[in-house]
N, C-alpha and C positions, 0 to 999 in steps of 0.2 A: 356015230355021226361022222360024216366025212367033212372034208374041208369046204365043200361047196355050201353046205348048210350053215357054216359059221360066217361066211362072208356077208350074206344078207343081214345077219344079226348085227355086225359091226356098222354097216352102212345105215341101218335103221336108227342108230343113235345120233347120227349127224343130222343137224337141222338144215332144212333148205332155206336159203335166204332169198328174199325177193329182190329183183333188180332195182326197183325204186328205193328200197331201204338201203341197199348197198351204195347207190349213187348219192343218196341223202347223207349217209355217214361220211363218204368221201368229200362231199361238198362242205360239210360242217368242219371237218378236219382241215381242209384247205383254207376255209375262211378264217379259222383260228390262226393258222400259220401266217396267212397274209396280213391279218390284223397285227400280230406280234411284230412282224418285219416292218410294217408301216409305222408303228409306234417308235421303234428303234430308229428308223430313218428320219422321222419327224424330229425327234430329240437331237439327233446328230446335226440335222440341217439347221435347227434353231441355234445350236451352239456355234456352228460355223458362221451363220449370218450375224450373230452378235459379235463374234470376234472380228469379222470383216467390217462391221459398222464402227467398232471402236478403233480399228486401224485407220479407216478413212477419216474419222473425226479427229484423231491425233494428227494426221497429215494436214488436213484442212486448217486445224487450229494453229499448227506450227507455221504453215505458209502465211495465213492471215496475220499472225502475230509478228512475224519478221518482215513481211513485205508491205503490209498496209499499216497496221497499228504501230509497229516498231518505229516508224518514221516520225510519229507525232507523240509517242508516249515518253515524255520526259518528266522529271520531278515536278516541274511547274504545271504540268497538265493534270496533276492530282489535287489541285486546289482551285477554287473558283477564279476565273480570269480568262484572258484571251487564249492561252494554251489549252485550258480545259475545254473551252468552246470549240477550238479546232479539233481536239481529240473527239469530242462528241459528234461533230459534223462528219468526220471521217468514219466513225463507227456507224452512224445512222445511214450514210450514203453508200458506203463500200463494204461493210462487214455484215450487218444484220441482213439476213436473207432467209430463204426456206431451210437452209442447212444450219445457220447460226442464228439462234433466236434470242439469246440473252448474252450480254457481255458484263462480266464482273471482274474488277481488278482488286485483289486483296493485298493487304500488307502482311508482314510477318506475324502480326499479332492477331490476325483473323478479322480485321476491320476492312470493310469494303470501302475503298478510296475512290472508285469510279464504277458506275454502272449505267447502262442505257436506261434503266429504271431508277430514276433519281430518288425514289422513296427508300431504296436500299443503301444509298451512300451514308456512311457513318455507322451503320449497324455492324455489330461484331458477332462472329460465329466461331466456334472452336474449329481449328484446322485438324484434319486427319493425318495419319502417318504418311500417306502418299503426298499430301500437300506439303508437309514439312520436308520430305525427301526432295521434292521438286524444287522447293525454295533453296535448298542447299546445293543441289547439283545442277539446276537449270534444266531446260528441256520441257517437252510437252508430254502429257499423258491424258488418257481418257478412260472412263469407266461408266458403268451403269449405276446411276445414283438412286438412293432412297429418297423419294420425293416427299416423304413425311417429315424429313429433317427440316428444321426451321430455316436453314440457310437457303432453301429452295422455294420459299414462299413466293407464289405467283408464277412458278414454273411448272405447274401441275400437268401440262400437256406434254412435256418433254422429259425424256428419261436418260438421255446420253449427256454426260457432263465432261466435255473436254476442258483441260486446263493447261496453261503454259506459264512458265516463269522466266523464259529467256528473252523477253522484250525489254 
């Protein structure tokens, strides 16, 4: 046997692939890669959007607390009377908006001493570690809250909970 007769024997073992099957395999592989990249990008975008929302909430809370509420939030405003009514008026006219939907002022024991929802005033809830740190250091912080916690009764549509203690 010469070399010529062996060549066709090797090529006979190779399968021919149809063009439609090759294109389909390429498209499936491409779709898989594109889906994987899309999932990774969506997760990264969600994390970035959450971080930015928290940053903006912290900034808005800090500005509202110092510029608007801080002017009328005095000890006398935390008990029924004219100062309380003035605080309530300022909160309802200048603070509550599409960005800020609930105001709660807590004391160091976890008792709500003022809220735009008067049914919450006087209720006591345990303070978290971040709340206690903010009470000691002052400043504002924000995070995404667990709305199943009893302290967020009535806030079921809103998940961002900015807090401040420097007023």
